[in-house]
BALOBA-1460 file (C-alpha; in Angstrom, 3 decimals):
// residues 199
<rec num="1" residu="m" x="-24.812" y="3.004" z="-9.016"/>
<rec num="2" residu="m" x="-22.767" y="5.338" z="-8.485"/>
<rec num="3" residu="v" x="-21.549" y="6.602" z="-5.296"/>
<rec num="4" residu="r" x="-20.945" y="10.334" z="-4.476"/>
<rec num="5" residu="e" x="-18.278" y="10.031" z="-1.901"/>
<rec num="6" residu="t" x="-17.375" y="13.769" z="-0.413"/>
<rec num="7" residu="h" x="-14.966" y="12.187" z="2.219"/>
<rec num="8" residu="p" x="-11.742" y="10.203" z="1.373"/>
<rec num="9" residu="v" x="-11.618" y="7.142" z="0.091"/>
<rec num="10" residu="v" x="-8.423" y="5.062" z="0.507"/>
<rec num="11" residu="i" x="-7.992" y="2.042" z="-1.354"/>
<rec num="12" residu="v" x="-6.606" y="-0.771" z="0.042"/>
<rec num="13" residu="p" x="-4.857" y="-3.789" z="-2.061"/>
<rec num="14" residu="g" x="-3.611" y="-6.658" z="-1.819"/>
<rec num="15" residu="l" x="-0.160" y="-8.135" z="-2.771"/>
<rec num="16" residu="r" x="-0.168" y="-7.539" z="-6.632"/>
<rec num="17" residu="g" x="0.911" y="-4.836" z="-8.836"/>
<rec num="18" residu="h" x="-0.718" y="-1.993" z="-9.702"/>
<rec num="19" residu="v" x="-2.884" y="-3.659" z="-12.476"/>
<rec num="20" residu="e" x="-5.242" y="-1.636" z="-14.817"/>
<rec num="21" residu="d" x="-8.338" y="-3.654" z="-14.594"/>
<rec num="22" residu="h" x="-8.659" y="-4.583" z="-11.579"/>
<rec num="23" residu="w" x="-11.688" y="-3.477" z="-10.027"/>
<rec num="24" residu="q" x="-10.137" y="-1.101" z="-7.226"/>
<rec num="25" residu="t" x="-8.535" y="1.036" z="-9.735"/>
<rec num="26" residu="r" x="-11.176" y="1.755" z="-11.653"/>
<rec num="27" residu="l" x="-13.221" y="2.918" z="-8.600"/>
<rec num="28" residu="a" x="-10.440" y="4.219" z="-7.762"/>
<rec num="29" residu="a" x="-10.616" y="6.458" z="-10.862"/>
<rec num="30" residu="k" x="-14.545" y="7.235" z="-10.930"/>
<rec num="31" residu="l" x="-14.164" y="8.710" z="-7.319"/>
<rec num="32" residu="p" x="-13.458" y="12.394" z="-6.434"/>
<rec num="33" residu="h" x="-11.681" y="11.545" z="-2.632"/>
<rec num="34" residu="a" x="-10.141" y="8.975" z="-3.862"/>
<rec num="35" residu="v" x="-6.059" y="7.981" z="-2.943"/>
<rec num="36" residu="v" x="-4.693" y="4.349" z="-3.930"/>
<rec num="37" residu="v" x="-2.019" y="3.079" z="-0.659"/>
<rec num="38" residu="p" x="1.190" y="2.623" z="-3.136"/>
<rec num="39" residu="s" x="2.626" y="-0.721" z="-1.610"/>
<rec num="40" residu="f" x="2.925" y="-1.769" z="-4.768"/>
<rec num="41" residu="g" x="6.595" y="-2.259" z="-5.378"/>
<rec num="42" residu="r" x="6.874" y="-3.577" z="-0.957"/>
<rec num="43" residu="a" x="8.140" y="-7.192" z="-0.547"/>
<rec num="44" residu="k" x="5.155" y="-9.505" z="-0.272"/>
<rec num="45" residu="r" x="5.790" y="-9.653" z="2.996"/>
<rec num="46" residu="d" x="6.432" y="-6.989" z="4.072"/>
<rec num="47" residu="l" x="3.419" y="-6.484" z="6.447"/>
<rec num="48" residu="a" x="5.156" y="-3.481" z="8.564"/>
<rec num="49" residu="g" x="5.839" y="-1.303" z="5.245"/>
<rec num="50" residu="r" x="2.174" y="-2.111" z="4.532"/>
<rec num="51" residu="v" x="0.629" y="-0.670" z="7.439"/>
<rec num="52" residu="a" x="2.833" y="2.360" z="7.347"/>
<rec num="53" residu="d" x="1.916" y="3.797" z="3.831"/>
<rec num="54" residu="l" x="-1.690" y="2.805" z="4.754"/>
<rec num="55" residu="h" x="-1.300" y="5.182" z="8.011"/>
<rec num="56" residu="h" x="0.535" y="7.365" z="6.651"/>
<rec num="57" residu="v" x="-2.114" y="8.098" z="4.040"/>
<rec num="58" residu="i" x="-5.262" y="8.207" z="6.525"/>
<rec num="59" residu="q" x="-2.901" y="10.717" z="8.524"/>
<rec num="60" residu="q" x="-2.627" y="13.028" z="5.380"/>
<rec num="61" residu="a" x="-6.480" y="12.383" z="4.745"/>
<rec num="62" residu="g" x="-7.440" y="15.094" z="7.217"/>
<rec num="63" residu="a" x="-11.384" y="13.242" z="7.526"/>
<rec num="64" residu="p" x="-11.930" y="10.514" z="8.886"/>
<rec num="65" residu="v" x="-12.164" y="8.173" z="5.957"/>
<rec num="66" residu="t" x="-13.740" y="5.567" z="4.612"/>
<rec num="67" residu="i" x="-11.582" y="2.256" z="3.605"/>
<rec num="68" residu="v" x="-12.324" y="-0.039" z="0.309"/>
<rec num="69" residu="a" x="-9.744" y="-3.304" z="1.042"/>
<rec num="70" residu="h" x="-8.875" y="-6.253" z="-1.220"/>
<rec num="71" residu="s" x="-7.767" y="-9.761" z="-0.325"/>
<rec num="72" residu="a" x="-3.945" y="-9.253" z="1.673"/>
<rec num="73" residu="g" x="-5.383" y="-5.138" z="1.852"/>
<rec num="74" residu="v" x="-8.507" y="-6.306" z="4.781"/>
<rec num="75" residu="l" x="-5.197" y="-7.947" z="6.465"/>
<rec num="76" residu="t" x="-3.492" y="-5.125" z="6.384"/>
<rec num="77" residu="t" x="-6.614" y="-2.865" z="7.546"/>
<rec num="78" residu="l" x="-7.180" y="-4.996" z="10.908"/>
<rec num="79" residu="h" x="-3.700" y="-4.892" z="11.651"/>
<rec num="80" residu="w" x="-3.273" y="-1.131" z="11.037"/>
<rec num="81" residu="a" x="-6.506" y="-0.873" z="13.047"/>
<rec num="82" residu="r" x="-5.236" y="-2.942" z="15.768"/>
<rec num="83" residu="q" x="-2.033" y="-0.593" z="15.924"/>
<rec num="84" residu="h" x="-3.428" y="2.695" z="15.313"/>
<rec num="85" residu="d" x="-6.574" y="4.845" z="15.920"/>
<rec num="86" residu="l" x="-7.608" y="7.577" z="13.803"/>
<rec num="87" residu="p" x="-11.311" y="8.184" z="12.720"/>
<rec num="88" residu="v" x="-12.201" y="5.855" z="9.926"/>
<rec num="89" residu="r" x="-15.883" y="6.272" z="9.183"/>
<rec num="90" residu="g" x="-16.091" y="2.339" z="7.383"/>
<rec num="91" residu="a" x="-14.223" y="-0.336" z="5.425"/>
<rec num="92" residu="l" x="-15.558" y="-2.195" z="3.235"/>
<rec num="93" residu="l" x="-13.572" y="-5.330" z="2.919"/>
<rec num="94" residu="a" x="-13.341" y="-7.537" z="-0.136"/>
<rec num="95" residu="t" x="-12.509" y="-11.228" z="-0.328"/>
<rec num="96" residu="p" x="-10.413" y="-11.467" z="2.626"/>
<rec num="97" residu="p" x="-7.631" y="-14.545" z="2.615"/>
<rec num="98" residu="d" x="-7.918" y="-16.937" z="5.999"/>
<rec num="99" residu="l" x="-4.593" y="-17.929" z="5.957"/>
<rec num="100" residu="a" x="-5.976" y="-22.053" z="6.654"/>
<rec num="101" residu="r" x="-3.631" y="-23.607" z="4.176"/>
<rec num="102" residu="p" x="-0.756" y="-22.167" z="1.336"/>
<rec num="103" residu="l" x="-1.793" y="-19.877" z="-1.084"/>
<rec num="104" residu="g" x="0.150" y="-21.200" z="-4.101"/>
<rec num="105" residu="p" x="3.795" y="-20.488" z="-5.385"/>
<rec num="106" residu="e" x="3.037" y="-16.960" z="-6.104"/>
<rec num="107" residu="y" x="2.986" y="-16.037" z="-2.268"/>
<rec num="108" residu="p" x="4.651" y="-16.851" z="0.695"/>
<rec num="109" residu="t" x="4.084" y="-19.676" z="3.044"/>
<rec num="110" residu="l" x="2.663" y="-19.431" z="6.086"/>
<rec num="111" residu="e" x="5.377" y="-19.342" z="7.693"/>
<rec num="112" residu="q" x="7.045" y="-16.652" z="6.308"/>
<rec num="113" residu="l" x="3.951" y="-14.702" z="6.737"/>
<rec num="114" residu="e" x="3.980" y="-16.075" z="10.237"/>
<rec num="115" residu="e" x="7.518" y="-14.387" z="10.686"/>
<rec num="116" residu="s" x="6.531" y="-11.652" z="8.800"/>
<rec num="117" residu="g" x="3.539" y="-10.336" z="11.259"/>
<rec num="118" residu="w" x="0.572" y="-11.429" z="9.182"/>
<rec num="119" residu="l" x="-0.543" y="-14.733" z="11.183"/>
<rec num="120" residu="p" x="-2.391" y="-14.762" z="13.609"/>
<rec num="121" residu="i" x="-5.133" y="-12.305" z="11.727"/>
<rec num="122" residu="p" x="-6.140" y="-10.273" z="14.437"/>
<rec num="123" residu="m" x="-9.613" y="-10.998" z="15.849"/>
<rec num="124" residu="a" x="-10.426" y="-7.662" z="17.567"/>
<rec num="125" residu="p" x="-14.072" y="-5.808" z="16.873"/>
<rec num="126" residu="l" x="-13.147" y="-3.031" z="14.688"/>
<rec num="127" residu="n" x="-13.784" y="0.690" z="16.245"/>
<rec num="128" residu="f" x="-15.937" y="1.663" z="12.954"/>
<rec num="129" residu="p" x="-18.472" y="-0.279" z="11.126"/>
<rec num="130" residu="s" x="-17.531" y="-2.774" z="8.228"/>
<rec num="131" residu="i" x="-18.657" y="-5.107" z="5.594"/>
<rec num="132" residu="v" x="-17.185" y="-8.271" z="4.980"/>
<rec num="133" residu="a" x="-18.301" y="-8.695" z="1.382"/>
<rec num="134" residu="a" x="-17.657" y="-12.996" z="1.135"/>
<rec num="135" residu="s" x="-17.354" y="-15.225" z="-1.959"/>
<rec num="136" residu="t" x="-17.993" y="-18.652" z="-2.018"/>
<rec num="137" residu="n" x="-15.443" y="-19.786" z="-4.211"/>
<rec num="138" residu="d" x="-12.840" y="-18.104" z="-3.270"/>
<rec num="139" residu="p" x="-9.454" y="-20.593" z="-3.849"/>
<rec num="140" residu="l" x="-7.852" y="-18.082" z="-1.155"/>
<rec num="141" residu="s" x="-10.312" y="-18.648" z="1.518"/>
<rec num="142" residu="d" x="-12.974" y="-21.191" z="3.156"/>
<rec num="143" residu="f" x="-16.394" y="-19.440" z="2.977"/>
<rec num="144" residu="e" x="-17.495" y="-20.555" z="6.610"/>
<rec num="145" residu="n" x="-14.453" y="-19.692" z="7.903"/>
<rec num="146" residu="v" x="-14.350" y="-16.196" z="6.781"/>
<rec num="147" residu="r" x="-17.876" y="-15.629" z="8.590"/>
<rec num="148" residu="s" x="-16.687" y="-16.612" z="11.173"/>
<rec num="149" residu="l" x="-13.744" y="-13.580" z="10.591"/>
<rec num="150" residu="a" x="-16.381" y="-11.492" z="9.865"/>
<rec num="151" residu="q" x="-17.717" y="-12.124" z="13.218"/>
<rec num="152" residu="a" x="-14.940" y="-11.873" z="15.472"/>
<rec num="153" residu="w" x="-14.316" y="-7.904" z="13.483"/>
<rec num="154" residu="g" x="-17.889" y="-6.581" z="14.539"/>
<rec num="155" residu="s" x="-18.585" y="-6.707" z="10.506"/>
<rec num="156" residu="q" x="-21.709" y="-7.208" z="8.452"/>
<rec num="157" residu="f" x="-21.264" y="-10.293" z="6.538"/>
<rec num="158" residu="i" x="-22.662" y="-10.375" z="2.445"/>
<rec num="159" residu="d" x="-22.369" y="-12.904" z="0.398"/>
<rec num="160" residu="v" x="-21.726" y="-11.925" z="-2.958"/>
<rec num="161" residu="g" x="-21.567" y="-15.546" z="-4.175"/>
<rec num="162" residu="p" x="-19.517" y="-17.405" z="-6.785"/>
<rec num="163" residu="v" x="-16.606" y="-14.255" z="-7.891"/>
<rec num="164" residu="g" x="-14.316" y="-16.256" z="-6.742"/>
<rec num="165" residu="h" x="-10.720" y="-14.199" z="-5.427"/>
<rec num="166" residu="l" x="-12.738" y="-11.283" z="-7.309"/>
<rec num="167" residu="n" x="-9.866" y="-10.146" z="-9.307"/>
<rec num="168" residu="p" x="-9.359" y="-10.132" z="-13.316"/>
<rec num="169" residu="a" x="-8.421" y="-13.361" z="-13.289"/>
<rec num="170" residu="s" x="-12.029" y="-14.215" z="-11.429"/>
<rec num="171" residu="g" x="-13.383" y="-12.052" z="-13.807"/>
<rec num="172" residu="y" x="-13.399" y="-8.548" z="-12.341"/>
<rec num="173" residu="g" x="-13.017" y="-5.958" z="-13.966"/>
<rec num="174" residu="d" x="-15.596" y="-4.004" z="-12.841"/>
<rec num="175" residu="w" x="-17.403" y="-4.659" z="-9.859"/>
<rec num="176" residu="p" x="-20.297" y="-2.587" z="-9.659"/>
<rec num="177" residu="g" x="-21.090" y="-4.400" z="-5.861"/>
<rec num="178" residu="a" x="-17.920" y="-2.636" z="-4.504"/>
<rec num="179" residu="e" x="-20.408" y="0.856" z="-5.132"/>
<rec num="180" residu="a" x="-23.584" y="-0.794" z="-3.649"/>
<rec num="181" residu="l" x="-21.819" y="-2.364" z="-0.190"/>
<rec num="182" residu="l" x="-20.416" y="1.694" z="-0.855"/>
<rec num="183" residu="h" x="-23.775" y="3.293" z="-0.216"/>
<rec num="184" residu="v" x="-25.396" y="0.677" z="2.940"/>
<rec num="185" residu="l" x="-21.321" y="1.266" z="4.082"/>
<rec num="186" residu="r" x="-22.446" y="5.568" z="4.170"/>
<rec num="187" residu="g" x="-26.392" y="4.186" z="6.145"/>
<rec num="188" residu="m" x="-24.575" y="2.327" z="8.664"/>
<rec num="189" residu="t" x="-23.994" y="3.936" z="12.132"/>
<rec num="190" residu="p" x="-20.349" y="4.757" z="13.071"/>
<rec num="191" residu="a" x="-19.339" y="3.276" z="16.665"/>
<rec num="192" residu="p" x="-18.268" y="5.760" z="18.943"/>
<rec num="193" residu="h" x="-14.522" y="6.782" z="18.283"/>
<rec num="194" residu="r" x="-12.036" y="6.077" z="21.651"/>
<rec num="195" residu="a" x="-9.146" y="7.116" z="21.929"/>
<rec num="196" residu="g" x="-5.855" y="5.441" z="23.172"/>
<rec num="197" residu="r" x="-3.998" y="3.004" z="20.477"/>
<rec num="198" residu="v" x="-1.669" y="4.504" z="19.453"/>
<rec num="199" residu="a" x="-1.692" y="7.432" z="16.736"/>
């Protein structure tokens, strides 16, 4: 299913560098109005910089955007939404880490993440429609923890099966589910836009 998006789509990557065969990279190439948030060169702990990069891209879009976030990009999106209030049509939030246990030697420690502001994970309801796509065997999060997070955010929770962390190491590559879920997201009723956060 090819989604014909006519409004800006903002791709929010996780902590990885640019990866040609990542499903977000491939999705961005298919969508005519997609913009990838350029945080690839930032230190993995730099949440403030990643939030600033996302805010700049949304500001420059000139229209309400759809966000497609993966992994730590989901957490970046949540922290952005807590600080800012620009109009968002909806967000696809794929395989967020729950930060309930250490992530592995290639990632910052939980202490470093807390020092940099990643923890605690924001729990307030989002001010726009959202879908959380959760993997049943994600090495970076517990499936039931992610279900609880989705409920707190007011997100529709979708079980996408045993897809690992939904990255090239897990075999994705192309992820047709992204386009299918964008189609579902387009049909969700937007929440009324509320002003009040720092713009």
